[in-house]
SEVOTI-123502 format. One record per atom (N, C-alpha, C): residue number from 1; residue in three letters; x, y, z; atom name. Coordinates in steps of 0.2 Angstrom, whole numbers. Layout:
BEGIN
+-----+--------+-------+-------+-------+-------+
: num : residu :    xx :    yy :    zz : atome :
+-----+--------+-------+-------+-------+-------+
: NUM :    ALA :     X :     Y :     Z :    CA :
...
+-----+--------+-------+-------+-------+-------+
This chain:
BEGIN
+-----+--------+-------+-------+-------+-------+
: num : residu :    xx :    yy :    zz : atome :
+-----+--------+-------+-------+-------+-------+
:   1 :    UNK :     4 :    -6 :     0 :     N :
:   1 :    UNK :     0 :     0 :     0 :    CA :
:   1 :    UNK :     4 :     6 :     0 :     C :
:   2 :    UNK :    11 :     6 :     2 :     N :
:   2 :    UNK :    15 :    11 :     2 :    CA :
:   2 :    UNK :    16 :    14 :    -5 :     C :
:   3 :    UNK :    16 :    10 :   -10 :     N :
:   3 :    UNK :    16 :    12 :   -17 :    CA :
:   3 :    UNK :    11 :    16 :   -19 :     C :
:   4 :    UNK :     5 :    15 :   -16 :     N :
:   4 :    UNK :    -1 :    19 :   -18 :    CA :
:   4 :    UNK :     0 :    26 :   -15 :     C :
:   5 :    UNK :     3 :    27 :    -9 :     N :
:   5 :    UNK :     5 :    33 :    -6 :    CA :
:   5 :    UNK :    10 :    37 :   -10 :     C :
:   6 :    UNK :    15 :    33 :   -12 :     N :
:   6 :    UNK :    20 :    37 :   -17 :    CA :
:   6 :    UNK :    17 :    39 :   -23 :     C :
:   7 :    UNK :    12 :    36 :   -26 :     N :
:   7 :    UNK :     9 :    38 :   -32 :    CA :
:   7 :    UNK :     5 :    45 :   -30 :     C :
:   8 :    UNK :     2 :    45 :   -24 :     N :
:   8 :    UNK :    -2 :    51 :   -22 :    CA :
:   8 :    UNK :     3 :    57 :   -21 :     C :
:   9 :    UNK :     9 :    56 :   -18 :     N :
:   9 :    UNK :    14 :    61 :   -17 :    CA :
:   9 :    UNK :    16 :    64 :   -24 :     C :
:  10 :    UNK :    17 :    59 :   -29 :     N :
:  10 :    UNK :    20 :    62 :   -35 :    CA :
:  10 :    UNK :    14 :    65 :   -39 :     C :
:  11 :    UNK :     8 :    63 :   -38 :     N :
:  11 :    UNK :     2 :    67 :   -41 :    CA :
:  11 :    UNK :     1 :    74 :   -38 :     C :
:  12 :    UNK :     3 :    74 :   -32 :     N :
:  12 :    UNK :     2 :    81 :   -28 :    CA :
:  12 :    UNK :     8 :    85 :   -31 :     C :
:  13 :    UNK :    14 :    83 :   -32 :     N :
:  13 :    UNK :    19 :    87 :   -35 :    CA :
:  13 :    UNK :    17 :    89 :   -42 :     C :
:  14 :    UNK :    14 :    84 :   -46 :     N :
:  14 :    UNK :    12 :    86 :   -53 :    CA :
:  14 :    UNK :     7 :    92 :   -53 :     C :
:  15 :    UNK :     2 :    91 :   -48 :     N :
:  15 :    UNK :    -3 :    96 :   -47 :    CA :
:  15 :    UNK :     0 :   103 :   -45 :     C :
:  16 :    UNK :     6 :   103 :   -41 :     N :
:  16 :    UNK :     9 :   109 :   -39 :    CA :
:  16 :    UNK :    13 :   112 :   -45 :     C :
:  17 :    UNK :    15 :   108 :   -50 :     N :
:  17 :    UNK :    18 :   110 :   -56 :    CA :
:  17 :    UNK :    13 :   114 :   -60 :     C :
:  18 :    UNK :     7 :   111 :   -60 :     N :
:  18 :    UNK :     1 :   114 :   -64 :    CA :
:  18 :    UNK :    -1 :   120 :   -61 :     C :
:  19 :    UNK :    -1 :   121 :   -54 :     N :
:  19 :    UNK :    -3 :   127 :   -51 :    CA :
:  19 :    UNK :     2 :   133 :   -52 :     C :
:  20 :    UNK :     9 :   131 :   -53 :     N :
:  20 :    UNK :    14 :   136 :   -54 :    CA :
:  20 :    UNK :    15 :   137 :   -61 :     C :
:  21 :    UNK :    11 :   134 :   -65 :     N :
:  21 :    UNK :    12 :   135 :   -73 :    CA :
:  21 :    UNK :    18 :   133 :   -75 :     C :
:  22 :    UNK :    21 :   127 :   -72 :     N :
:  22 :    UNK :    27 :   125 :   -75 :    CA :
:  22 :    UNK :    26 :   120 :   -80 :     C :
:  23 :    UNK :    31 :   119 :   -84 :     N :
:  23 :    UNK :    31 :   114 :   -90 :    CA :
:  23 :    UNK :    32 :   107 :   -87 :     C :
:  24 :    UNK :    28 :   102 :   -89 :     N :
:  24 :    UNK :    29 :    95 :   -87 :    CA :
:  24 :    UNK :    28 :    91 :   -93 :     C :
:  25 :    UNK :    30 :    85 :   -94 :     N :
:  25 :    UNK :    29 :    81 :   -99 :    CA :
:  25 :    UNK :    22 :    79 :  -100 :     C :
:  26 :    UNK :    19 :    79 :  -106 :     N :
:  26 :    UNK :    12 :    77 :  -107 :    CA :
:  26 :    UNK :    11 :    70 :  -105 :     C :
:  27 :    UNK :    16 :    66 :  -107 :     N :
:  27 :    UNK :    15 :    59 :  -106 :    CA :
:  27 :    UNK :    15 :    57 :   -98 :     C :
:  28 :    UNK :    18 :    61 :   -94 :     N :
:  28 :    UNK :    18 :    60 :   -87 :    CA :
:  28 :    UNK :    11 :    61 :   -84 :     C :
:  29 :    UNK :     8 :    67 :   -87 :     N :
:  29 :    UNK :     2 :    69 :   -85 :    CA :
:  29 :    UNK :    -4 :    63 :   -86 :     C :
:  30 :    UNK :    -3 :    61 :   -92 :     N :
:  30 :    UNK :    -8 :    56 :   -95 :    CA :
:  30 :    UNK :    -7 :    49 :   -91 :     C :
:  31 :    UNK :    -1 :    47 :   -89 :     N :
:  31 :    UNK :     0 :    41 :   -86 :    CA :
:  31 :    UNK :    -2 :    42 :   -79 :     C :
:  32 :    UNK :    -1 :    47 :   -75 :     N :
:  32 :    UNK :    -3 :    48 :   -68 :    CA :
:  32 :    UNK :   -11 :    49 :   -68 :     C :
:  33 :    UNK :   -14 :    52 :   -73 :     N :
:  33 :    UNK :   -21 :    52 :   -73 :    CA :
:  33 :    UNK :   -24 :    45 :   -74 :     C :
:  34 :    UNK :   -21 :    41 :   -78 :     N :
:  34 :    UNK :   -24 :    34 :   -79 :    CA :
:  34 :    UNK :   -23 :    30 :   -72 :     C :
:  35 :    UNK :   -17 :    31 :   -69 :     N :
:  35 :    UNK :   -16 :    27 :   -63 :    CA :
:  35 :    UNK :   -21 :    30 :   -58 :     C :
:  36 :    UNK :   -22 :    36 :   -57 :     N :
:  36 :    UNK :   -27 :    39 :   -52 :    CA :
:  36 :    UNK :   -34 :    37 :   -54 :     C :
:  37 :    UNK :   -36 :    36 :   -60 :     N :
:  37 :    UNK :   -43 :    34 :   -62 :    CA :
:  37 :    UNK :   -43 :    26 :   -60 :     C :
:  38 :    UNK :   -38 :    22 :   -61 :     N :
:  38 :    UNK :   -38 :    15 :   -59 :    CA :
:  38 :    UNK :   -39 :    15 :   -52 :     C :
:  39 :    UNK :   -35 :    19 :   -48 :     N :
:  39 :    UNK :   -36 :    19 :   -41 :    CA :
:  39 :    UNK :   -43 :    21 :   -38 :     C :
:  40 :    UNK :   -46 :    25 :   -42 :     N :
:  40 :    UNK :   -53 :    27 :   -41 :    CA :
:  40 :    UNK :   -58 :    22 :   -41 :     C :
:  41 :    UNK :   -56 :    17 :   -45 :     N :
:  41 :    UNK :   -61 :    11 :   -46 :    CA :
:  41 :    UNK :   -60 :     6 :   -41 :     C :
:  42 :    UNK :   -55 :     6 :   -36 :     N :
:  42 :    UNK :   -54 :     2 :   -31 :    CA :
:  42 :    UNK :   -60 :     1 :   -27 :     C :
:  43 :    UNK :   -63 :     7 :   -25 :     N :
:  43 :    UNK :   -69 :     7 :   -21 :    CA :
:  43 :    UNK :   -72 :    14 :   -21 :     C :
:  44 :    UNK :   -78 :    15 :   -19 :     N :
:  44 :    UNK :   -81 :    22 :   -19 :    CA :
:  44 :    UNK :   -81 :    24 :   -12 :     C :
:  45 :    UNK :   -76 :    28 :   -11 :     N :
:  45 :    UNK :   -75 :    32 :    -4 :    CA :
:  45 :    UNK :   -73 :    39 :    -6 :     C :
:  46 :    UNK :   -73 :    43 :    -1 :     N :
:  46 :    UNK :   -70 :    50 :    -1 :    CA :
:  46 :    UNK :   -63 :    50 :    -4 :     C :
:  47 :    UNK :   -59 :    45 :    -2 :     N :
:  47 :    UNK :   -52 :    45 :    -5 :    CA :
:  47 :    UNK :   -52 :    44 :   -12 :     C :
:  48 :    UNK :   -56 :    39 :   -14 :     N :
:  48 :    UNK :   -56 :    38 :   -22 :    CA :
:  48 :    UNK :   -59 :    43 :   -26 :     C :
:  49 :    UNK :   -63 :    47 :   -23 :     N :
:  49 :    UNK :   -66 :    53 :   -26 :    CA :
:  49 :    UNK :   -61 :    58 :   -27 :     C :
:  50 :    UNK :   -56 :    59 :   -22 :     N :
:  50 :    UNK :   -51 :    63 :   -22 :    CA :
:  50 :    UNK :   -46 :    61 :   -28 :     C :
:  51 :    UNK :   -45 :    55 :   -29 :     N :
:  51 :    UNK :   -41 :    53 :   -34 :    CA :
:  51 :    UNK :   -44 :    54 :   -41 :     C :
:  52 :    UNK :   -50 :    53 :   -42 :     N :
:  52 :    UNK :   -54 :    54 :   -48 :    CA :
:  52 :    UNK :   -54 :    62 :   -49 :     C :
:  53 :    UNK :   -55 :    66 :   -44 :     N :
:  53 :    UNK :   -55 :    73 :   -45 :    CA :
:  53 :    UNK :   -48 :    76 :   -47 :     C :
:  54 :    UNK :   -43 :    73 :   -44 :     N :
:  54 :    UNK :   -36 :    75 :   -46 :    CA :
:  54 :    UNK :   -34 :    73 :   -53 :     C :
:  55 :    UNK :   -37 :    67 :   -55 :     N :
:  55 :    UNK :   -36 :    65 :   -62 :    CA :
:  55 :    UNK :   -39 :    69 :   -67 :     C :
:  56 :    UNK :   -45 :    71 :   -66 :     N :
:  56 :    UNK :   -49 :    76 :   -70 :    CA :
:  56 :    UNK :   -45 :    83 :   -70 :     C :
:  57 :    UNK :   -43 :    85 :   -65 :     N :
:  57 :    UNK :   -39 :    92 :   -65 :    CA :
:  57 :    UNK :   -33 :    91 :   -69 :     C :
:  58 :    UNK :   -29 :    85 :   -69 :     N :
:  58 :    UNK :   -23 :    85 :   -72 :    CA :
:  58 :    UNK :   -24 :    84 :   -80 :     C :
:  59 :    UNK :   -30 :    80 :   -82 :     N :
:  59 :    UNK :   -31 :    80 :   -89 :    CA :
:  59 :    UNK :   -34 :    87 :   -92 :     C :
:  60 :    UNK :   -38 :    90 :   -88 :     N :
:  60 :    UNK :   -41 :    97 :   -90 :    CA :
:  60 :    UNK :   -35 :   102 :   -91 :     C :
:  61 :    UNK :   -30 :   101 :   -87 :     N :
:  61 :    UNK :   -24 :   106 :   -87 :    CA :
:  61 :    UNK :   -20 :   105 :   -94 :     C :
:  62 :    UNK :   -21 :   100 :   -97 :     N :
:  62 :    UNK :   -18 :    99 :  -104 :    CA :
:  62 :    UNK :   -21 :   103 :  -109 :     C :
:  63 :    UNK :   -28 :   105 :  -108 :     N :
:  63 :    UNK :   -32 :   109 :  -113 :    CA :
:  63 :    UNK :   -33 :   116 :  -111 :     C :
:  64 :    UNK :   -34 :   117 :  -104 :     N :
:  64 :    UNK :   -36 :   124 :  -102 :    CA :
:  64 :    UNK :   -32 :   125 :   -96 :     C :
:  65 :    UNK :   -32 :   132 :   -94 :     N :
:  65 :    UNK :   -28 :   134 :   -88 :    CA :
:  65 :    UNK :   -33 :   133 :   -82 :     C :
:  66 :    UNK :   -30 :   129 :   -77 :     N :
:  66 :    UNK :   -34 :   128 :   -71 :    CA :
:  66 :    UNK :   -32 :   133 :   -66 :     C :
:  67 :    UNK :   -37 :   137 :   -62 :     N :
:  67 :    UNK :   -35 :   141 :   -57 :    CA :
:  67 :    UNK :   -31 :   138 :   -52 :     C :
:  68 :    UNK :   -26 :   142 :   -49 :     N :
:  68 :    UNK :   -21 :   139 :   -44 :    CA :
:  68 :    UNK :   -25 :   137 :   -38 :     C :
:  69 :    UNK :   -30 :   140 :   -36 :     N :
:  69 :    UNK :   -34 :   138 :   -30 :    CA :
:  69 :    UNK :   -37 :   132 :   -30 :     C :
:  70 :    UNK :   -39 :   130 :   -36 :     N :
:  70 :    UNK :   -42 :   123 :   -37 :    CA :
:  70 :    UNK :   -37 :   118 :   -36 :     C :
:  71 :    UNK :   -31 :   119 :   -39 :     N :
:  71 :    UNK :   -25 :   115 :   -39 :    CA :
:  71 :    UNK :   -23 :   114 :   -31 :     C :
:  72 :    UNK :   -23 :   120 :   -28 :     N :
:  72 :    UNK :   -21 :   120 :   -21 :    CA :
:  72 :    UNK :   -25 :   115 :   -17 :     C :
:  73 :    UNK :   -32 :   116 :   -18 :     N :
:  73 :    UNK :   -36 :   111 :   -14 :    CA :
:  73 :    UNK :   -35 :   104 :   -15 :     C :
:  74 :    UNK :   -34 :   102 :   -21 :     N :
:  74 :    UNK :   -32 :    95 :   -23 :    CA :
:  74 :    UNK :   -25 :    93 :   -21 :     C :
:  75 :    UNK :   -20 :    98 :   -21 :     N :
:  75 :    UNK :   -14 :    97 :   -18 :    CA :
:  75 :    UNK :   -14 :    95 :   -11 :     C :
:  76 :    UNK :   -18 :    99 :    -7 :     N :
:  76 :    UNK :   -18 :    97 :     0 :    CA :
:  76 :    UNK :   -21 :    91 :     1 :     C :
:  77 :    UNK :   -27 :    89 :    -2 :     N :
:  77 :    UNK :   -31 :    83 :    -1 :    CA :
:  77 :    UNK :   -26 :    77 :    -3 :     C :
:  78 :    UNK :   -24 :    77 :    -9 :     N :
:  78 :    UNK :   -20 :    71 :   -11 :    CA :
:  78 :    UNK :   -13 :    70 :    -8 :     C :
:  79 :    UNK :   -10 :    76 :    -6 :     N :
:  79 :    UNK :    -4 :    75 :    -2 :    CA :
:  79 :    UNK :    -5 :    72 :     5 :     C :
:  80 :    UNK :   -10 :    75 :     8 :     N :
:  80 :    UNK :   -12 :    72 :    15 :    CA :
:  80 :    UNK :   -13 :    65 :    14 :     C :
:  81 :    UNK :   -17 :    63 :     9 :     N :
:  81 :    UNK :   -19 :    56 :     8 :    CA :
:  81 :    UNK :   -13 :    52 :     7 :     C :
:  82 :    UNK :    -8 :    54 :     3 :     N :
:  82 :    UNK :    -2 :    51 :     2 :    CA :
:  82 :    UNK :     3 :    50 :     8 :     C :
:  83 :    UNK :     3 :    55 :    12 :     N :
:  83 :    UNK :     7 :    55 :    18 :    CA :
:  83 :    UNK :     5 :    50 :    23 :     C :
:  84 :    UNK :    -2 :    51 :    24 :     N :
:  84 :    UNK :    -5 :    46 :    29 :    CA :
:  84 :    UNK :    -4 :    39 :    26 :     C :
:  85 :    UNK :    -5 :    37 :    20 :     N :
:  85 :    UNK :    -3 :    31 :    18 :    CA :
:  85 :    UNK :     4 :    29 :    19 :     C :
:  86 :    UNK :     9 :    33 :    18 :     N :
:  86 :    UNK :    16 :    31 :    18 :    CA :
:  86 :    UNK :    18 :    30 :    26 :     C :
:  87 :    UNK :    15 :    34 :    30 :     N :
:  87 :    UNK :    17 :    33 :    37 :    CA :
:  87 :    UNK :    12 :    27 :    41 :     C :
:  88 :    UNK :     7 :    25 :    38 :     N :
:  88 :    UNK :     3 :    20 :    41 :    CA :
:  88 :    UNK :     6 :    13 :    41 :     C :
:  89 :    UNK :     4 :     9 :    45 :     N :
:  89 :    UNK :     7 :     2 :    46 :    CA :
:  89 :    UNK :     4 :    -2 :    41 :     C :
+-----+--------+-------+-------+-------+-------+
């Protein structure tokens, strides 16, 4: 399960790059969006909805400019989820 937490941390870093309008590889965004969507199908909980929302934000950022505050909300949620997963037993 620690691997899933690491995926969340990397997705949070990717969202931070989106919020800061930094350039990032399109392939990386697509791969992490697909991974987050797959994680979202594991079960229907609040945590999986966060994954799905982050995947939508990442995909949309390839086509439109996402406001920084929307990215910030998802950065906090997904980073918190990733950190909790990494430190849990």
